[in-house]
ZAMARGU-4260 file (C-alpha; in steps of 0.2 Angstrom, whole numbers, plus 5000, padded with zeros to 4 digits):
<rodrens>
0) 5064/4924/4945 | 5048/4917/4950 | 5046/4897/4955 | 5035/4891/4945 | 5029/4878/4956
5) 5020/4895/4964 | 5008/4896/4950 | 5007/4878/4948 | 5002/4871/4965 | 5010/4880/4980
10) 5000/4898/4976 | 4990/4903/4992 | 4973/4899/4988 | 4975/4883/4980 | 4984/4876/4997
15) 4970/4883/5006 | 4956/4876/4994 | 4963/4857/4996 | 4970/4858/5015 | 4962/4846/5027
20) 4971/4857/5041 | 4958/4869/5053 | 4960/4886/5046 | 4960/4901/5060 | 4963/4919/5057
25) 4973/4931/5067 | 4965/4947/5068 | 4947/4954/5064 | 4940/4970/5056 | 4941/4977/5039
30) 4956/4967/5033 | 4946/4951/5038 | 4932/4955/5029 | 4940/4957/5014 | 4950/4941/5013
35) 4934/4930/5021 | 4924/4939/5004 | 4940/4928/4993 | 4935/4913/5006 | 4917/4914/5001
40) 4920/4914/4984 | 4932/4901/4983 | 4921/4890/4996 | 4935/4890/5009 | 4931/4889/5027
45) 4936/4898/5041 | 4936/4886/5057 | 4938/4898/5071 | 4947/4917/5075 | 4959/4922/5086
50) 4967/4939/5096 | 4985/4940/5104 | 4983/4933/5121 | 4977/4947/5133 | 4968/4956/5119
55) 4952/4943/5121 | 4937/4951/5131 | 4925/4936/5124 | 4918/4947/5109 | 4913/4938/5093
60) 4917/4938/5077 | 4906/4933/5059 | 4897/4922/5073 | 4912/4916/5083 | 4918/4917/5100
65) 4935/4925/5098 | 4948/4915/5106 | 4965/4917/5111 | 4981/4909/5103 | 4984/4897/5118
70) 4966/4893/5117 | 4968/4888/5096 | 4985/4877/5101 | 4974/4869/5116 | 4961/4869/5103
75) 4969/4861/5088 | 4984/4850/5086 | 4989/4857/5069 | 4983/4871/5059 | 4985/4886/5046
80) 4986/4904/5052 | 4977/4919/5041 | 4985/4935/5047 | 4970/4947/5044 | 4981/4964/5050
85) 4996/4973/5047 | 5011/4982/5058 | 5026/4989/5054 | 5031/4988/5073 | 5045/4978/5075
90) 5041/4969/5091 | 5024/4964/5081 | 5031/4959/5065 | 5045/4949/5076 | 5029/4940/5084
95) 5023/4936/5065 | 5040/4929/5061 | 5040/4918/5075 | 5021/4913/5072 | 5030/4908/5054
100) 5043/4899/5059 | 5033/4888/5071 | 5017/4886/5062 | 5012/4886/5044 | 5006/4904/5043
105) 5002/4917/5029 | 4995/4935/5025 | 4984/4935/5010 | 4988/4948/4998 | 4972/4957/4996
110) 4969/4972/4987 | 4969/4988/4998 | 4958/4998/4986 | 4949/4984/4976 | 4950/4977/4959
115) 4958/4960/4952 | 4966/4947/4964 | 4983/4944/4963 | 4982/4926/4959 | 4992/4915/4949
120) 4980/4917/4934 | 4983/4935/4936 | 5001/4935/4936 | 5000/4923/4920 | 4990/4937/4911
125) 4999/4949/4915 | 5017/4940/4914 | 5024/4950/4898 | 5020/4968/4908 | 5030/4960/4924
130) 5043/4954/4914 | 5045/4972/4906 | 5045/4981/4923 | 5058/4971/4930 | 5068/4974/4914
135) 5069/4994/4918 | 5073/4994/4936 | 5089/5001/4938 | 5097/4989/4951 | 5100/4970/4959
140) 5092/4974/4973 | 5075/4980/4966 | 5073/4966/4955 | 5077/4955/4972 | 5064/4964/4978
145) 5050/4963/4964 | 5055/4945/4962 | 5051/4944/4983 | 5035/4954/4982 | 5026/4943/4967
150) 5032/4926/4975 | 5023/4934/4992 | 5008/4940/4985 | 5007/4923/4976 | 5011/4912/4991
155) 5005/4923/5006 | 5022/4918/5014 | 5028/4932/5023 | 5046/4925/5025 | 5050/4933/5008
160) 5051/4947/5018 | 5066/4946/5027 | 5076/4947/5011 | 5065/4961/5002 | 5063/4973/5018
165) 5075/4990/5019 | 5076/5006/5028 | 5067/5020/5021 | 5081/5030/5025 | 5092/5020/5011
170) 5080/5026/4999 | 5081/5044/5005 | 5099/5045/5005 | 5105/5036/4994 | 5093/5035/4979
175) 5085/5051/4976 | 5099/5063/4973 | 5091/5077/4985 | 5093/5097/4983 | 5075/5100/4980
180) 5069/5117/4982 | 5050/5111/4979 | 5039/5097/4986 | 5023/5092/4983 | 5016/5078/4994
185) 4998/5072/4988 | 4992/5060/5001 | 5000/5073/5015 | 4991/5063/5031 | 4994/5073/5047
190) 5011/5080/5041 | 5022/5065/5043 | 5029/5065/5026 | 5031/5082/5025 | 5040/5084/5042
195) 5051/5069/5035 | 5055/5077/5017 | 5061/5092/5027 | 5074/5084/5038 | 5081/5075/5024
200) 5078/5091/5013 | 5081/5107/5021 | 5082/5115/5004 | 5064/5112/5002 | 5056/5130/5000
205) 5040/5127/4997 | 5026/5114/4997 | 5010/5109/4990 | 5001/5096/5002 | 4984/5088/4997
210) 4974/5079/5010 | 4955/5075/5008 | 4952/5068/5028 | 4946/5084/5037 | 4952/5075/5055
215) 4970/5073/5045 | 4971/5089/5036 | 4967/5099/5052 | 4983/5091/5060 | 4992/5094/5044
220) 4988/5112/5045 | 4992/5115/5063 | 5010/5108/5062 | 5011/5118/5044 | 5007/5133/5051
225) 5022/5132/5065 | 5034/5130/5049 | 5044/5145/5046 | 5055/5150/5028 | 5043/5136/5021
230) 5029/5143/5008 | 5016/5131/5010 | 4999/5127/5002 | 4988/5116/5008 | 4972/5109/5000
235) 4959/5099/5007 | 4956/5089/4992 | 4961/5073/4985 | 4973/5070/4971 | 4964/5067/4955
240) 4966/5070/4937 | 4953/5083/4935 | 4941/5094/4947 | 4929/5081/4952 | 4920/5074/4966
245) 4920/5056/4971 | 4915/5043/4984 | 4929/5039/4996 | 4927/5024/5009 | 4937/5027/5024
250) 4948/5012/5027 | 4941/5002/5011 | 4950/5012/4996 | 4943/5024/4984 | 4928/5023/4971
255) 4930/5034/4956 | 4909/5038/4956 | 4908/5056/4950 | 4892/5066/4958 | 4884/5065/4975
260) 4883/5050/4986 | 4874/5046/5002 | 4885/5046/5017 | 4883/5030/5026 | 4892/5013/5027
265) 4898/4998/5018 | 4893/4981/5023 | 4910/4980/5032 | 4906/4995/5042 | 4918/5006/5032
270) 4912/5024/5030 | 4906/5031/5014 | 4908/5049/5011 | 4910/5062/4996 | 4925/5071/4991
275) 4932/5085/4981 | 4946/5081/4971 | 4959/5090/4958 | 4974/5090/4949 | 4990/5094/4955
280) 4994/5105/4939 | 4977/5117/4944 | 4983/5120/4960 | 5001/5127/4957 | 5012/5136/4946
285) 5029/5125/4947 | 5041/5129/4934 | 5060/5126/4935 | 5060/5119/4950 | 5069/5104/4958
290) 5054/5095/4963 | 5050/5079/4973 | 5033/5073/4971 | 5025/5059/4984 | 5012/5049/4976
295) 5002/5040/4991 | 4983/5042/4988 | 4973/5026/4992 | 4972/5019/4975 | 4970/5035/4964
300) 4990/5035/4960 | 4988/5032/4941 | 4973/5048/4941 | 4986/5059/4951 | 5000/5055/4940
305) 4989/5059/4924 | 4984/5076/4933 | 5000/5080/4937 | 5008/5077/4920 | 5011/5096/4917
310) 5020/5099/4932 | 5032/5083/4932 | 5036/5090/4913 | 5040/5108/4917 | 5053/5105/4932
315) 5067/5092/4937 | 5058/5080/4943 | 5059/5066/4955 | 5046/5054/4963 | 5042/5040/4977
320) 5026/5031/4971 | 5015/5020/4981 | 5014/5002/4971 | 5003/4994/4985 | 4985/5000/4983
325) 4980/4988/4967 | 4984/4971/4961 | 4988/4981/4944 | 4999/4996/4952 | 5016/4984/4952
330) 5016/4984/4935 | 5004/4997/4927 | 5012/5013/4937 | 5030/5009/4934 | 5026/5006/4913
335) 5017/5023/4914 | 5031/5032/4922 | 5046/5026/4910 | 5032/5031/4896 | 5032/5051/4906
340) 5050/5050/4909 | 5060/5037/4899 | 5077/5045/4905 | 5075/5042/4925 | 5080/5027/4935
345) 5066/5016/4942 | 5071/5010/4960 | 5058/4999/4969 | 5059/4995/4987 | 5048/4989/5001
350) 5051/4995/5019 | 5048/4984/5034 | 5028/4981/5035 | 5018/4966/5038 | 5010/4963/5025
355) 5016/4972/5009 | 5008/4990/5013 | 5025/5001/5013 | 5031/4997/4993 | 5038/5012/4986
360) 5043/5017/4967 | 5058/5030/4969 | 5060/5039/4952 | 5078/5046/4952 | 5087/5058/4937
</rodrens>
Protein backbone atom coordinates (compact mmCIF):
# COMPACT_ATOMS: atom_id res chain seq x y z
CA UNK A 1 0.00 0.00 0.00
CA UNK A 2 1.00 3.66 -0.31
CA UNK A 3 3.19 5.17 2.42
CA UNK A 4 1.21 8.07 3.87
CA UNK A 5 4.47 9.99 4.36
CA UNK A 6 4.64 10.34 0.58
CA UNK A 7 1.40 12.29 0.75
CA UNK A 8 2.49 14.53 3.63
CA UNK A 9 6.13 15.52 3.44
CA UNK A 10 8.16 13.09 1.32
CA UNK A 11 6.57 13.76 -2.04
CA UNK A 12 8.88 15.11 -4.70
CA UNK A 13 7.54 18.61 -5.21
CA UNK A 14 7.50 19.39 -1.48
CA UNK A 15 11.08 18.15 -1.25
CA UNK A 16 12.21 20.39 -4.10
CA UNK A 17 10.38 23.44 -2.74
CA UNK A 18 11.89 23.03 0.70
CA UNK A 19 15.49 22.06 -0.09
CA UNK A 20 18.42 24.40 0.26
CA UNK A 21 20.60 22.15 -1.89
CA UNK A 22 21.29 23.17 -5.50
CA UNK A 23 19.10 21.34 -8.00
CA UNK A 24 20.85 20.17 -11.16
CA UNK A 25 19.16 18.66 -14.19
CA UNK A 26 20.58 15.72 -16.12
CA UNK A 27 19.51 16.06 -19.75
CA UNK A 28 17.98 18.64 -22.04
CA UNK A 29 15.20 18.76 -24.60
CA UNK A 30 11.43 18.32 -24.42
CA UNK A 31 11.51 16.25 -21.24
CA UNK A 32 13.51 18.92 -19.44
CA UNK A 33 11.14 21.62 -20.68
CA UNK A 34 8.12 19.80 -19.25
CA UNK A 35 9.80 19.48 -15.85
CA UNK A 36 10.91 23.11 -15.94
CA UNK A 37 7.34 24.23 -16.66
CA UNK A 38 6.21 22.55 -13.41
CA UNK A 39 9.16 23.96 -11.48
CA UNK A 40 8.48 27.47 -12.75
CA UNK A 41 4.84 27.22 -11.65
CA UNK A 42 5.97 26.13 -8.17
CA UNK A 43 8.79 28.70 -7.89
CA UNK A 44 11.56 26.07 -7.93
CA UNK A 45 14.86 27.03 -9.58
CA UNK A 46 17.41 24.85 -11.33
CA UNK A 47 21.05 25.68 -10.64
CA UNK A 48 22.70 23.94 -13.60
CA UNK A 49 22.24 21.47 -16.43
CA UNK A 50 24.63 18.63 -17.17
CA UNK A 51 25.18 15.87 -19.68
CA UNK A 52 27.15 12.65 -19.45
CA UNK A 53 30.92 13.00 -19.56
CA UNK A 54 31.95 12.80 -23.19
CA UNK A 55 28.72 14.39 -24.49
CA UNK A 56 29.46 17.98 -23.48
CA UNK A 57 30.39 20.19 -26.42
CA UNK A 58 30.18 23.71 -25.04
CA UNK A 59 26.46 24.17 -25.77
CA UNK A 60 23.94 25.90 -23.53
CA UNK A 61 20.36 25.24 -22.44
CA UNK A 62 17.94 27.85 -21.08
CA UNK A 63 20.79 30.35 -20.94
CA UNK A 64 23.11 28.14 -18.87
CA UNK A 65 26.24 26.40 -20.08
CA UNK A 66 25.77 22.63 -20.07
CA UNK A 67 28.33 21.06 -17.76
CA UNK A 68 29.67 17.55 -17.46
CA UNK A 69 28.85 15.44 -14.41
CA UNK A 70 32.48 15.71 -13.36
CA UNK A 71 32.17 19.49 -13.39
CA UNK A 72 28.96 19.31 -11.33
CA UNK A 73 30.73 17.26 -8.66
CA UNK A 74 33.60 19.73 -8.61
CA UNK A 75 31.27 22.73 -8.37
CA UNK A 76 28.92 21.43 -5.64
CA UNK A 77 29.63 19.43 -2.53
CA UNK A 78 26.03 18.20 -2.30
CA UNK A 79 23.19 18.51 -4.80
CA UNK A 80 19.90 17.05 -6.01
CA UNK A 81 19.76 15.51 -9.50
CA UNK A 82 16.60 15.65 -11.61
CA UNK A 83 16.63 13.17 -14.47
CA UNK A 84 15.14 14.75 -17.61
CA UNK A 85 15.35 11.98 -20.21
CA UNK A 86 14.51 8.32 -20.40
CA UNK A 87 16.05 5.06 -21.54
CA UNK A 88 15.46 1.32 -21.57
CA UNK A 89 19.09 0.51 -22.41
CA UNK A 90 20.55 -1.64 -19.62
CA UNK A 91 23.85 0.28 -19.40
CA UNK A 92 22.08 3.66 -19.25
CA UNK A 93 19.61 2.43 -16.64
CA UNK A 94 22.51 1.04 -14.60
CA UNK A 95 24.06 4.52 -14.72
CA UNK A 96 20.83 6.04 -13.41
CA UNK A 97 20.63 3.55 -10.56
CA UNK A 98 24.29 4.03 -9.75
CA UNK A 99 23.77 7.79 -9.48
CA UNK A 100 20.70 7.22 -7.30
CA UNK A 101 22.77 5.07 -4.93
CA UNK A 102 25.43 7.78 -4.55
CA UNK A 103 23.40 10.99 -4.82
CA UNK A 104 19.89 12.28 -4.21
CA UNK A 105 18.34 11.62 -7.63
CA UNK A 106 14.75 11.90 -8.80
CA UNK A 107 13.03 11.32 -12.15
CA UNK A 108 10.01 13.65 -11.97
CA UNK A 109 6.82 12.10 -13.30
CA UNK A 110 5.30 14.65 -15.67
CA UNK A 111 2.52 13.66 -18.08
CA UNK A 112 3.84 12.47 -21.44
CA UNK A 113 0.80 13.90 -23.23
CA UNK A 114 -0.27 16.76 -20.99
CA UNK A 115 -3.04 17.00 -18.45
CA UNK A 116 -2.99 16.83 -14.67
CA UNK A 117 0.25 16.47 -12.74
CA UNK A 118 0.45 13.30 -10.64
CA UNK A 119 1.11 14.84 -7.23
CA UNK A 120 -0.23 14.24 -3.72
CA UNK A 121 -3.36 16.33 -4.37
CA UNK A 122 -4.10 14.35 -7.55
CA UNK A 123 -3.75 11.04 -5.74
CA UNK A 124 -6.01 12.09 -2.85
CA UNK A 125 -8.63 13.43 -5.26
CA UNK A 126 -8.82 10.03 -6.99
CA UNK A 127 -7.93 7.74 -4.08
CA UNK A 128 -11.21 5.83 -4.26
CA UNK A 129 -10.68 5.08 -7.97
CA UNK A 130 -7.10 3.96 -7.37
CA UNK A 131 -8.31 1.65 -4.60
CA UNK A 132 -11.03 0.25 -6.87
CA UNK A 133 -8.54 -0.59 -9.61
CA UNK A 134 -6.15 -2.17 -7.12
CA UNK A 135 -8.96 -4.49 -6.07
CA UNK A 136 -9.61 -5.49 -9.69
CA UNK A 137 -6.03 -6.58 -10.43
CA UNK A 138 -5.67 -10.30 -10.96
CA UNK A 139 -2.45 -11.18 -9.12
CA UNK A 140 -0.18 -10.05 -6.32
CA UNK A 141 2.55 -8.97 -8.73
CA UNK A 142 0.11 -6.55 -10.38
CA UNK A 143 -0.75 -5.07 -7.00
CA UNK A 144 2.94 -4.70 -6.12
CA UNK A 145 3.59 -2.96 -9.44
CA UNK A 146 0.59 -0.68 -8.86
CA UNK A 147 1.81 0.35 -5.40
CA UNK A 148 5.37 0.87 -6.60
CA UNK A 149 4.24 2.94 -9.59
CA UNK A 150 2.14 5.24 -7.42
CA UNK A 151 4.95 5.54 -4.87
CA UNK A 152 7.36 6.41 -7.68
CA UNK A 153 5.01 8.99 -9.18
CA UNK A 154 4.64 10.70 -5.81
CA UNK A 155 8.31 10.54 -4.84
CA UNK A 156 10.22 10.53 -8.15
CA UNK A 157 12.44 7.82 -6.66
CA UNK A 158 13.57 5.47 -9.45
CA UNK A 159 14.56 2.79 -6.97
CA UNK A 160 10.93 1.68 -6.79
CA UNK A 161 11.44 0.26 -10.29
CA UNK A 162 13.92 -2.34 -9.11
CA UNK A 163 11.10 -4.43 -7.67
CA UNK A 164 8.44 -3.40 -10.20
CA UNK A 165 10.26 -4.17 -13.45
CA UNK A 166 9.63 -7.41 -15.33
CA UNK A 167 10.56 -8.45 -18.84
CA UNK A 168 7.86 -8.31 -21.51
CA UNK A 169 8.44 -11.97 -22.35
CA UNK A 170 6.75 -13.01 -19.09
CA UNK A 171 3.53 -11.20 -20.02
CA UNK A 172 3.45 -12.37 -23.63
CA UNK A 173 4.08 -16.01 -22.74
CA UNK A 174 2.35 -16.41 -19.37
CA UNK A 175 -0.39 -13.77 -19.01
CA UNK A 176 -1.90 -13.59 -22.49
CA UNK A 177 -3.48 -16.84 -23.66
CA UNK A 178 -2.16 -16.84 -27.25
CA UNK A 179 -3.61 -18.72 -30.18
CA UNK A 180 -4.68 -15.48 -31.87
CA UNK A 181 -5.91 -15.50 -35.44
CA UNK A 182 -5.99 -11.71 -35.81
CA UNK A 183 -4.03 -8.77 -34.43
CA UNK A 184 -4.83 -5.04 -34.40
CA UNK A 185 -1.88 -2.74 -33.72
CA UNK A 186 -3.01 0.79 -32.85
CA UNK A 187 0.18 2.78 -32.81
CA UNK A 188 2.18 0.37 -34.95
CA UNK A 189 5.23 2.66 -35.33
CA UNK A 190 7.70 1.07 -37.77
CA UNK A 191 6.33 -2.45 -37.49
CA UNK A 192 8.38 -3.52 -34.48
CA UNK A 193 5.37 -4.70 -32.47
CA UNK A 194 3.82 -6.42 -35.49
CA UNK A 195 7.10 -8.31 -35.90
CA UNK A 196 7.18 -9.15 -32.19
CA UNK A 197 3.56 -10.34 -32.15
CA UNK A 198 4.01 -12.59 -35.17
CA UNK A 199 7.08 -14.12 -33.56
CA UNK A 200 5.22 -14.92 -30.34
CA UNK A 201 1.92 -15.86 -31.96
CA UNK A 202 2.49 -17.48 -35.39
CA UNK A 203 -1.20 -18.40 -35.61
CA UNK A 204 -2.02 -14.78 -36.54
CA UNK A 205 -3.19 -14.61 -40.15
CA UNK A 206 -4.65 -11.08 -40.29
CA UNK A 207 -3.17 -7.77 -39.11
CA UNK A 208 -4.74 -4.31 -38.99
CA UNK A 209 -2.25 -1.53 -38.25
CA UNK A 210 -2.71 2.20 -37.59
CA UNK A 211 0.26 4.58 -37.70
CA UNK A 212 -0.19 8.36 -38.28
CA UNK A 213 3.43 9.40 -38.84
CA UNK A 214 4.28 9.38 -42.56
CA UNK A 215 7.93 8.53 -41.95
CA UNK A 216 7.30 5.56 -39.68
CA UNK A 217 4.27 4.44 -41.72
CA UNK A 218 6.61 4.05 -44.71
CA UNK A 219 8.87 1.83 -42.59
CA UNK A 220 5.87 -0.11 -41.35
CA UNK A 221 4.61 -0.90 -44.86
CA UNK A 222 8.11 -1.67 -46.11
CA UNK A 223 8.19 -4.40 -43.47
CA UNK A 224 4.62 -5.69 -43.86
CA UNK A 225 5.02 -5.88 -47.66
CA UNK A 226 7.57 -8.65 -47.07
CA UNK A 227 5.18 -10.83 -45.06
CA UNK A 228 3.82 -14.00 -46.56
CA UNK A 229 0.76 -15.86 -45.36
CA UNK A 230 -0.50 -12.87 -43.38
CA UNK A 231 -3.09 -10.41 -44.65
CA UNK A 232 -2.12 -6.88 -43.60
CA UNK A 233 -4.26 -3.77 -43.76
CA UNK A 234 -2.18 -0.73 -42.82
CA UNK A 235 -3.69 2.74 -42.47
CA UNK A 236 -1.83 6.07 -42.17
CA UNK A 237 -4.21 7.11 -39.40
CA UNK A 238 -4.29 7.73 -35.69
CA UNK A 239 -6.73 5.55 -33.76
CA UNK A 240 -9.73 7.51 -32.51
CA UNK A 241 -13.43 7.13 -31.74
CA UNK A 242 -14.65 8.46 -35.12
CA UNK A 243 -13.41 9.85 -38.42
CA UNK A 244 -11.88 13.21 -37.60
CA UNK A 245 -8.91 15.50 -38.15
CA UNK A 246 -6.86 16.22 -35.05
CA UNK A 247 -3.76 18.21 -34.20
CA UNK A 248 -0.68 16.19 -33.34
CA UNK A 249 2.35 17.57 -31.53
CA UNK A 250 5.37 15.40 -32.32
CA UNK A 251 7.20 14.47 -29.15
CA UNK A 252 4.64 16.12 -26.92
CA UNK A 253 1.44 14.17 -27.27
CA UNK A 254 -1.84 14.65 -29.02
CA UNK A 255 -4.34 17.49 -28.80
CA UNK A 256 -7.95 16.73 -29.59
CA UNK A 257 -8.71 19.80 -31.67
CA UNK A 258 -11.06 19.34 -34.60
CA UNK A 259 -10.43 20.89 -37.99
CA UNK A 260 -7.41 22.31 -39.73
CA UNK A 261 -4.38 23.68 -37.91
CA UNK A 262 -1.36 25.68 -38.87
CA UNK A 263 1.77 23.59 -39.17
CA UNK A 264 4.50 25.06 -37.01
CA UNK A 265 6.19 24.48 -33.67
CA UNK A 266 5.31 24.70 -30.00
CA UNK A 267 7.29 26.97 -27.69
CA UNK A 268 9.49 23.92 -26.87
CA UNK A 269 10.25 23.23 -30.52
CA UNK A 270 7.98 20.24 -31.06
CA UNK A 271 6.44 20.11 -34.54
CA UNK A 272 2.71 20.64 -34.88
CA UNK A 273 0.84 18.90 -37.68
CA UNK A 274 -2.62 17.65 -38.49
CA UNK A 275 -3.52 14.01 -38.94
CA UNK A 276 -6.51 12.05 -40.12
CA UNK A 277 -7.98 9.70 -37.54
CA UNK A 278 -10.60 7.00 -37.53
CA UNK A 279 -12.07 4.26 -35.38
CA UNK A 280 -10.89 0.68 -35.61
CA UNK A 281 -14.56 -0.32 -35.89
CA UNK A 282 -14.74 1.58 -39.20
CA UNK A 283 -11.67 -0.05 -40.72
CA UNK A 284 -12.11 -3.79 -40.17
CA UNK A 285 -14.84 -6.42 -40.12
CA UNK A 286 -13.37 -8.89 -37.64
CA UNK A 287 -15.96 -11.22 -36.14
CA UNK A 288 -15.47 -14.53 -34.38
CA UNK A 289 -11.67 -14.18 -34.33
CA UNK A 290 -9.30 -14.83 -31.45
CA UNK A 291 -8.13 -11.20 -31.47
CA UNK A 292 -5.30 -9.33 -29.77
CA UNK A 293 -5.43 -5.51 -29.82
CA UNK A 294 -2.53 -3.30 -28.76
CA UNK A 295 -3.21 0.32 -27.78
CA UNK A 296 -0.20 2.64 -27.65
CA UNK A 297 -1.59 5.83 -29.15
CA UNK A 298 0.12 8.72 -27.38
CA UNK A 299 -2.63 9.74 -24.99
CA UNK A 300 -5.64 8.79 -27.14
CA UNK A 301 -6.14 5.36 -25.57
CA UNK A 302 -9.58 6.29 -24.20
CA UNK A 303 -10.83 7.45 -27.61
CA UNK A 304 -9.24 4.47 -29.36
CA UNK A 305 -10.96 2.08 -26.96
CA UNK A 306 -14.29 3.78 -27.55
CA UNK A 307 -13.72 3.48 -31.28
CA UNK A 308 -13.16 -0.27 -31.09
CA UNK A 309 -15.99 -1.37 -28.77
CA UNK A 310 -17.86 -3.20 -31.53
CA UNK A 311 -14.72 -5.03 -32.61
CA UNK A 312 -13.85 -5.99 -29.03
CA UNK A 313 -17.30 -7.44 -28.34
CA UNK A 314 -17.61 -9.24 -31.70
CA UNK A 315 -14.47 -11.29 -31.11
CA UNK A 316 -12.69 -13.32 -28.43
CA UNK A 317 -10.54 -10.31 -27.56
CA UNK A 318 -7.49 -9.77 -25.38
CA UNK A 319 -5.64 -6.48 -25.11
CA UNK A 320 -2.38 -4.73 -24.30
CA UNK A 321 -3.07 -1.15 -23.23
CA UNK A 322 -0.47 1.54 -22.44
CA UNK A 323 -1.15 3.25 -19.10
CA UNK A 324 1.55 5.92 -18.97
CA UNK A 325 0.65 8.79 -21.28
CA UNK A 326 -1.64 10.68 -18.88
CA UNK A 327 -1.82 10.73 -15.09
CA UNK A 328 -5.42 9.48 -15.04
CA UNK A 329 -4.66 6.50 -17.32
CA UNK A 330 -3.61 4.44 -14.31
CA UNK A 331 -7.19 4.31 -13.02
CA UNK A 332 -9.50 5.53 -15.81
CA UNK A 333 -8.50 3.01 -18.48
CA UNK A 334 -8.68 -0.11 -16.27
CA UNK A 335 -12.11 0.98 -15.02
CA UNK A 336 -13.30 1.59 -18.56
CA UNK A 337 -12.06 -1.82 -19.72
CA UNK A 338 -13.54 -3.61 -16.71
CA UNK A 339 -16.94 -2.07 -17.46
CA UNK A 340 -16.68 -3.30 -21.05
CA UNK A 341 -15.23 -6.74 -20.27
CA UNK A 342 -16.19 -7.54 -16.65
CA UNK A 343 -15.14 -11.19 -16.88
CA UNK A 344 -11.64 -10.55 -18.23
CA UNK A 345 -8.62 -10.54 -15.93
CA UNK A 346 -6.50 -7.40 -15.55
CA UNK A 347 -2.73 -7.68 -15.08
CA UNK A 348 -0.40 -4.71 -14.64
CA UNK A 349 3.24 -4.88 -15.64
CA UNK A 350 6.03 -2.34 -15.90
CA UNK A 351 8.85 -3.26 -18.26
CA UNK A 352 12.42 -1.96 -17.83
CA UNK A 353 12.47 1.77 -18.54
CA UNK A 354 13.41 4.88 -16.59
CA UNK A 355 11.15 6.77 -16.03
CA UNK A 356 7.82 4.86 -16.07
CA UNK A 357 7.34 4.93 -19.84
CA UNK A 358 6.58 1.25 -20.48
CA UNK A 359 3.60 0.41 -18.31
CA UNK A 360 1.00 -1.94 -19.77
CA UNK A 361 -2.34 -3.34 -18.75
CA UNK A 362 -2.70 -6.91 -20.02
CA UNK A 363 -6.36 -7.87 -20.46
CA UNK A 364 -6.71 -11.64 -20.61
CA UNK A 365 -9.50 -14.18 -20.83
